[in-house]
N, CA, C and O atoms as a GROMACS GRO file, in nm:
protein
  324
    1MET      N    1  -1.046  -6.882  21.534
    1MET     CA    2  -1.068  -6.993  21.444
    1MET      C    3  -1.142  -6.940  21.321
    1MET      O    4  -1.233  -6.858  21.332
    2VAL      N    5  -1.100  -6.989  21.204
    2VAL     CA    6  -1.163  -6.950  21.078
    2VAL      C    7  -1.244  -7.070  21.029
    2VAL      O    8  -1.195  -7.183  21.029
    3GLN      N    9  -1.367  -7.044  20.988
    3GLN     CA   10  -1.453  -7.152  20.942
    3GLN      C   11  -1.494  -7.129  20.798
    3GLN      O   12  -1.490  -7.017  20.747
    4ALA      N   13  -1.534  -7.238  20.733
    4ALA     CA   14  -1.585  -7.232  20.596
    4ALA      C   15  -1.699  -7.332  20.585
    4ALA      O   16  -1.714  -7.421  20.670
    5ARG      N   17  -1.780  -7.318  20.482
    5ARG     CA   18  -1.895  -7.406  20.463
    5ARG      C   19  -1.871  -7.493  20.340
    5ARG      O   20  -1.820  -7.446  20.239
    6LEU      N   21  -1.909  -7.619  20.351
    6LEU     CA   22  -1.899  -7.716  20.243
    6LEU      C   23  -2.020  -7.703  20.152
    6LEU      O   24  -2.134  -7.700  20.199
    7THR      N   25  -1.996  -7.694  20.019
    7THR     CA   26  -2.109  -7.685  19.924
    7THR      C   27  -2.163  -7.824  19.895
    7THR      O   28  -2.106  -7.925  19.936
    8ALA      N   29  -2.274  -7.828  19.824
    8ALA     CA   30  -2.335  -7.956  19.785
    8ALA      C   31  -2.242  -8.039  19.697
    8ALA      O   32  -2.254  -8.161  19.693
    9LYS      N   33  -2.148  -7.972  19.628
    9LYS     CA   34  -2.052  -8.042  19.544
    9LYS      C   35  -1.926  -8.083  19.621
    9LYS      O   36  -1.832  -8.136  19.562
   10GLY      N   37  -1.924  -8.059  19.751
   10GLY     CA   38  -1.807  -8.095  19.831
   10GLY      C   39  -1.695  -7.993  19.823
   10GLY      O   40  -1.581  -8.025  19.859
   11GLN      N   41  -1.722  -7.874  19.777
   11GLN     CA   42  -1.621  -7.771  19.762
   11GLN      C   43  -1.620  -7.678  19.882
   11GLN      O   44  -1.723  -7.655  19.947
   12VAL      N   45  -1.502  -7.623  19.911
   12VAL     CA   46  -1.485  -7.527  20.019
   12VAL      C   47  -1.406  -7.409  19.964
   12VAL      O   48  -1.305  -7.428  19.897
   13THR      N   49  -1.453  -7.289  19.992
   13THR     CA   50  -1.375  -7.171  19.959
   13THR      C   51  -1.282  -7.146  20.077
   13THR      O   52  -1.327  -7.130  20.191
   14ILE      N   53  -1.152  -7.142  20.049
   14ILE     CA   54  -1.055  -7.115  20.155
   14ILE      C   55  -1.066  -6.967  20.190
   14ILE      O   56  -1.050  -6.882  20.103
   15PRO      N   57  -1.093  -6.937  20.316
   15PRO     CA   58  -1.110  -6.796  20.355
   15PRO      C   59  -0.987  -6.711  20.321
   15PRO      O   60  -0.874  -6.759  20.325
   16LYS      N   61  -1.010  -6.586  20.287
   16LYS     CA   62  -0.904  -6.494  20.245
   16LYS      C   63  -0.790  -6.489  20.346
   16LYS      O   64  -0.673  -6.487  20.308
   17GLN      N   65  -0.822  -6.487  20.474
   17GLN     CA   66  -0.718  -6.481  20.578
   17GLN      C   67  -0.621  -6.600  20.564
   17GLN      O   68  -0.500  -6.583  20.579
   18ILE      N   69  -0.674  -6.718  20.535
   18ILE     CA   70  -0.591  -6.838  20.520
   18ILE      C   71  -0.516  -6.833  20.387
   18ILE      O   72  -0.398  -6.867  20.383
   19ARG      N   73  -0.583  -6.791  20.278
   19ARG     CA   74  -0.516  -6.779  20.148
   19ARG      C   75  -0.399  -6.683  20.157
   19ARG      O   76  -0.292  -6.710  20.103
   20ASP      N   77  -0.419  -6.571  20.224
   20ASP     CA   78  -0.311  -6.473  20.241
   20ASP      C   79  -0.197  -6.532  20.323
   20ASP      O   80  -0.080  -6.516  20.288
   21TYR      N   81  -0.230  -6.600  20.431
   21TYR     CA   82  -0.128  -6.659  20.519
   21TYR      C   83  -0.044  -6.762  20.444
   21TYR      O   84   0.078  -6.769  20.462
   22LEU      N   85  -0.109  -6.843  20.358
   22LEU     CA   86  -0.039  -6.948  20.284
   22LEU      C   87   0.014  -6.898  20.149
   22LEU      O   88   0.074  -6.975  20.073
   23ASN      N   89  -0.007  -6.770  20.122
   23ASN     CA   90   0.039  -6.709  19.997
   23ASN      C   91  -0.019  -6.783  19.875
   23ASN      O   92   0.053  -6.815  19.781
   24LEU      N   93  -0.149  -6.810  19.879
   24LEU     CA   94  -0.217  -6.881  19.772
   24LEU      C   95  -0.281  -6.781  19.676
   24LEU      O   96  -0.343  -6.684  19.718
   25ASP      N   97  -0.265  -6.807  19.547
   25ASP     CA   98  -0.328  -6.727  19.443
   25ASP      C   99  -0.413  -6.818  19.356
   25ASP      O  100  -0.410  -6.940  19.372
   26ASN      N  101  -0.488  -6.759  19.264
   26ASN     CA  102  -0.568  -6.836  19.170
   26ASN      C  103  -0.479  -6.938  19.099
   26ASN      O  104  -0.376  -6.902  19.042
   27GLY      N  105  -0.516  -7.064  19.102
   27GLY     CA  106  -0.438  -7.169  19.037
   27GLY      C  107  -0.336  -7.235  19.126
   27GLY      O  108  -0.272  -7.332  19.085
   28SER      N  109  -0.317  -7.185  19.249
   28SER     CA  110  -0.221  -7.247  19.341
   28SER      C  111  -0.264  -7.390  19.370
   28SER      O  112  -0.383  -7.421  19.374
   29LYS      N  113  -0.166  -7.477  19.389
   29LYS     CA  114  -0.195  -7.616  19.424
   29LYS      C  115  -0.167  -7.637  19.572
   29LYS      O  116  -0.075  -7.578  19.629
   30ILE      N  117  -0.248  -7.723  19.633
   30ILE     CA  118  -0.231  -7.757  19.774
   30ILE      C  119  -0.246  -7.907  19.792
   30ILE      O  120  -0.315  -7.973  19.715
   31ASP      N  121  -0.183  -7.958  19.894
   31ASP     CA  122  -0.198  -8.097  19.934
   31ASP      C  123  -0.274  -8.101  20.066
   31ASP      O  124  -0.264  -8.009  20.147
   32PHE      N  125  -0.350  -8.207  20.086
   32PHE     CA  126  -0.416  -8.232  20.212
   32PHE      C  127  -0.348  -8.354  20.272
   32PHE      O  128  -0.346  -8.461  20.210
   33VAL      N  129  -0.294  -8.340  20.392
   33VAL     CA  130  -0.222  -8.448  20.459
   33VAL      C  131  -0.293  -8.479  20.591
   33VAL      O  132  -0.320  -8.388  20.670
   34ILE      N  133  -0.323  -8.607  20.614
   34ILE     CA  134  -0.380  -8.648  20.741
   34ILE      C  135  -0.264  -8.696  20.829
   34ILE      O  136  -0.195  -8.792  20.794
   35ASP      N  137  -0.242  -8.628  20.941
   35ASP     CA  138  -0.129  -8.664  21.028
   35ASP      C  139  -0.165  -8.780  21.120
   35ASP      O  140  -0.276  -8.833  21.117
   36GLU      N  141  -0.068  -8.817  21.204
   36GLU     CA  142  -0.085  -8.934  21.292
   36GLU      C  143  -0.194  -8.915  21.395
   36GLU      O  144  -0.241  -9.012  21.454
   37ASN      N  145  -0.237  -8.790  21.419
   37ASN     CA  146  -0.345  -8.762  21.514
   37ASN      C  147  -0.480  -8.751  21.446
   37ASN      O  148  -0.581  -8.721  21.510
   38GLY      N  149  -0.484  -8.776  21.314
   38GLY     CA  150  -0.608  -8.766  21.239
   38GLY      C  151  -0.644  -8.624  21.199
   38GLY      O  152  -0.754  -8.600  21.149
   39GLU      N  153  -0.554  -8.530  21.221
   39GLU     CA  154  -0.580  -8.391  21.182
   39GLU      C  155  -0.540  -8.372  21.036
   39GLU      O  156  -0.439  -8.427  20.990
   40VAL      N  157  -0.618  -8.293  20.964
   40VAL     CA  158  -0.589  -8.264  20.825
   40VAL      C  159  -0.508  -8.136  20.817
   40VAL      O  160  -0.546  -8.033  20.874
   41LYS      N  161  -0.396  -8.144  20.746
   41LYS     CA  162  -0.310  -8.027  20.727
   41LYS      C  163  -0.320  -7.985  20.581
   41LYS      O  164  -0.319  -8.070  20.492
   42VAL      N  165  -0.328  -7.855  20.557
   42VAL     CA  166  -0.330  -7.800  20.423
   42VAL      C  167  -0.190  -7.751  20.393
   42VAL      O  168  -0.138  -7.661  20.460
   43ILE      N  169  -0.128  -7.811  20.290
   43ILE     CA  170   0.011  -7.780  20.257
   43ILE      C  171   0.015  -7.712  20.120
   43ILE      O  172  -0.018  -7.775  20.020
   44PRO      N  173   0.055  -7.583  20.115
   44PRO     CA  174   0.070  -7.518  19.984
   44PRO      C  175   0.191  -7.577  19.913
   44PRO      O  176   0.295  -7.598  19.974
   45LEU      N  177   0.178  -7.602  19.784
   45LEU     CA  178   0.288  -7.661  19.709
   45LEU      C  179   0.382  -7.556  19.652
   45LEU      O  180   0.469  -7.589  19.571
   46ASN      N  181   0.365  -7.433  19.692
   46ASN     CA  182   0.452  -7.325  19.647
   46ASN      C  183   0.558  -7.291  19.752
   46ASN      O  184   0.614  -7.182  19.751
   47ILE      N  185   0.585  -7.385  19.844
   47ILE     CA  186   0.683  -7.361  19.949
   47ILE      C  187   0.797  -7.460  19.935
   47ILE      O  188   0.782  -7.564  19.871
   48SER      N  189   0.910  -7.429  19.996
   48SER     CA  190   1.028  -7.514  19.984
   48SER      C  191   1.015  -7.640  20.069
   48SER      O  192   0.942  -7.643  20.168
   49ALA      N  193   1.087  -7.743  20.028
   49ALA     CA  194   1.087  -7.869  20.102
   49ALA      C  195   1.143  -7.849  20.242
   49ALA      O  196   1.099  -7.914  20.337
   50GLU      N  197   1.240  -7.758  20.256
   50GLU     CA  198   1.301  -7.734  20.388
   50GLU      C  199   1.199  -7.686  20.490
   50GLU      O  200   1.208  -7.719  20.608
   51SER      N  201   1.101  -7.607  20.444
   51SER     CA  202   1.003  -7.554  20.538
   51SER      C  203   0.904  -7.660  20.584
   51SER      O  204   0.830  -7.639  20.680
   52LEU      N  205   0.900  -7.774  20.516
   52LEU     CA  206   0.811  -7.884  20.554
   52LEU      C  207   0.877  -7.979  20.653
   52LEU      O  208   0.815  -8.074  20.699
   53SER      N  209   1.002  -7.952  20.685
   53SER     CA  210   1.077  -8.041  20.773
   53SER      C  211   1.002  -8.066  20.903
   53SER      O  212   0.964  -7.972  20.973
   54GLY      N  213   0.981  -8.194  20.935
   54GLY     CA  214   0.920  -8.233  21.061
   54GLY      C  215   0.769  -8.236  21.061
   54GLY      O  216   0.710  -8.269  21.164
   55ILE      N  217   0.704  -8.204  20.950
   55ILE     CA  218   0.558  -8.195  20.951
   55ILE      C  219   0.491  -8.329  20.979
   55ILE      O  220   0.382  -8.332  21.035
   56LEU      N  221   0.556  -8.439  20.943
   56LEU     CA  222   0.498  -8.571  20.967
   56LEU      C  223   0.577  -8.649  21.071
   56LEU      O  224   0.570  -8.772  21.074
   57HIS      N  225   0.650  -8.579  21.154
   57HIS     CA  226   0.734  -8.644  21.254
   57HIS      C  227   0.650  -8.727  21.352
   57HIS      O  228   0.545  -8.684  21.399
   58ARG      N  229   0.701  -8.844  21.381
   58ARG     CA  230   0.638  -8.931  21.480
   58ARG      C  231   0.737  -8.953  21.594
   58ARG      O  232   0.858  -8.955  21.573
   59GLU      N  233   0.685  -8.968  21.713
   59GLU     CA  234   0.767  -8.991  21.832
   59GLU      C  235   0.861  -9.109  21.808
   59GLU      O  236   0.818  -9.215  21.763
   60GLY      N  237   0.990  -9.090  21.837
   60GLY     CA  238   1.089  -9.195  21.822
   60GLY      C  239   1.144  -9.210  21.682
   60GLY      O  240   1.230  -9.294  21.657
   61MET      N  241   1.096  -9.130  21.590
   61MET     CA  242   1.139  -9.137  21.450
   61MET      C  243   1.245  -9.030  21.427
   61MET      O  244   1.226  -8.915  21.465
   62SER      N  245   1.356  -9.068  21.363
   62SER     CA  246   1.460  -8.969  21.337
   62SER      C  247   1.426  -8.892  21.208
   62SER      O  248   1.356  -8.944  21.121
   63THR      N  249   1.477  -8.771  21.199
   63THR     CA  250   1.452  -8.689  21.081
   63THR      C  251   1.557  -8.720  20.975
   63THR      O  252   1.665  -8.770  21.006
   64ALA      N  253   1.525  -8.689  20.851
   64ALA     CA  254   1.618  -8.709  20.740
   64ALA      C  255   1.655  -8.573  20.684
   64ALA      O  256   1.572  -8.482  20.676
   65SER      N  257   1.781  -8.559  20.644
   65SER     CA  258   1.825  -8.435  20.581
   65SER      C  259   1.776  -8.432  20.437
   65SER      O  260   1.732  -8.534  20.384
   66LEU      N  261   1.783  -8.317  20.375
   66LEU     CA  262   1.742  -8.304  20.236
   66LEU      C  263   1.829  -8.394  20.148
   66LEU      O  264   1.778  -8.456  20.054
   67ASP      N  265   1.959  -8.401  20.177
   67ASP     CA  266   2.048  -8.489  20.101
   67ASP      C  267   2.006  -8.635  20.114
   67ASP      O  268   2.007  -8.709  20.016
   68GLU      N  269   1.970  -8.677  20.235
   68GLU     CA  270   1.926  -8.815  20.256
   68GLU      C  271   1.796  -8.844  20.180
   68GLU      O  272   1.779  -8.953  20.124
   69MET      N  273   1.706  -8.747  20.178
   69MET     CA  274   1.580  -8.764  20.105
   69MET      C  275   1.606  -8.776  19.955
   69MET      O  276   1.549  -8.862  19.888
   70GLU      N  277   1.693  -8.688  19.903
   70GLU     CA  278   1.724  -8.692  19.760
   70GLU      C  279   1.791  -8.824  19.722
   70GLU      O  280   1.763  -8.879  19.615
   71LYS      N  281   1.879  -8.875  19.809
   71LYS     CA  282   1.945  -9.003  19.783
   71LYS      C  283   1.841  -9.116  19.780
   71LYS      O  284   1.846  -9.202  19.693
   72ALA      N  285   1.749  -9.116  19.876
   72ALA     CA  286   1.646  -9.219  19.881
   72ALA      C  287   1.556  -9.213  19.758
   72ALA      O  288   1.518  -9.317  19.703
   73ILE      N  289   1.523  -9.093  19.713
   73ILE     CA  290   1.441  -9.078  19.594
   73ILE      C  291   1.515  -9.130  19.471
   73ILE      O  292   1.458  -9.201  19.388
   74ALA      N  293   1.643  -9.096  19.461
   74ALA     CA  294   1.723  -9.142  19.347
   74ALA      C  295   1.734  -9.294  19.347
   74ALA      O  296   1.726  -9.357  19.241
   75GLU      N  297   1.753  -9.354  19.464
   75GLU     CA  298   1.763  -9.500  19.474
   75GLU      C  299   1.630  -9.565  19.435
   75GLU      O  300   1.629  -9.666  19.364
   76ALA      N  301   1.521  -9.509  19.480
   76ALA     CA  302   1.390  -9.565  19.446
   76ALA      C  303   1.362  -9.550  19.297
   76ALA      O  304   1.307  -9.641  19.235
   77ALA      N  305   1.400  -9.437  19.240
   77ALA     CA  306   1.381  -9.416  19.096
   77ALA      C  307   1.464  -9.514  19.017
   77ALA      O  308   1.420  -9.564  18.913
   78HIS      N  309   1.585  -9.544  19.064
   78HIS     CA  310   1.673  -9.640  18.997
   78HIS      C  311   1.609  -9.779  18.997
   78HIS      O  312   1.624  -9.853  18.900
   79ASP      N  313   1.540  -9.814  19.104
   79ASP     CA  314   1.474  -9.944  19.112
   79ASP      C  315   1.365  -9.961  19.007
   79ASP      O  316   1.332 -10.074  18.970
   80TRP      N  317   1.309  -9.851  18.958
   80TRP     CA  318   1.201  -9.856  18.860
   80TRP      C  319   1.253  -9.865  18.717
   80TRP      O  320   1.176  -9.887  18.624
   81THR      N  321   1.384  -9.849  18.699
   81THR     CA  322   1.439  -9.853  18.562
   81THR      C  323   1.494  -9.988  18.528
   81THR      O  324   1.543 -10.009  18.417
   0.00000   0.00000   0.00000
């Protein structure tokens, strides 16, 4: 297990082992996602959508293909115009 300490400003330095594993460099962006179990996941935004497949899967929920996701996004965007 890798640990880090929270500063008085609420900042955390991501340990080098984790930065290397996630291929993070200076200026990299990351998302923090709280899953259905209350666990926080750190998601680097420099990875493909395909590699995120199933990360938020819930029991009994079917998965969507990339084409289905793109269609849903396009339909939602159309609703805003």
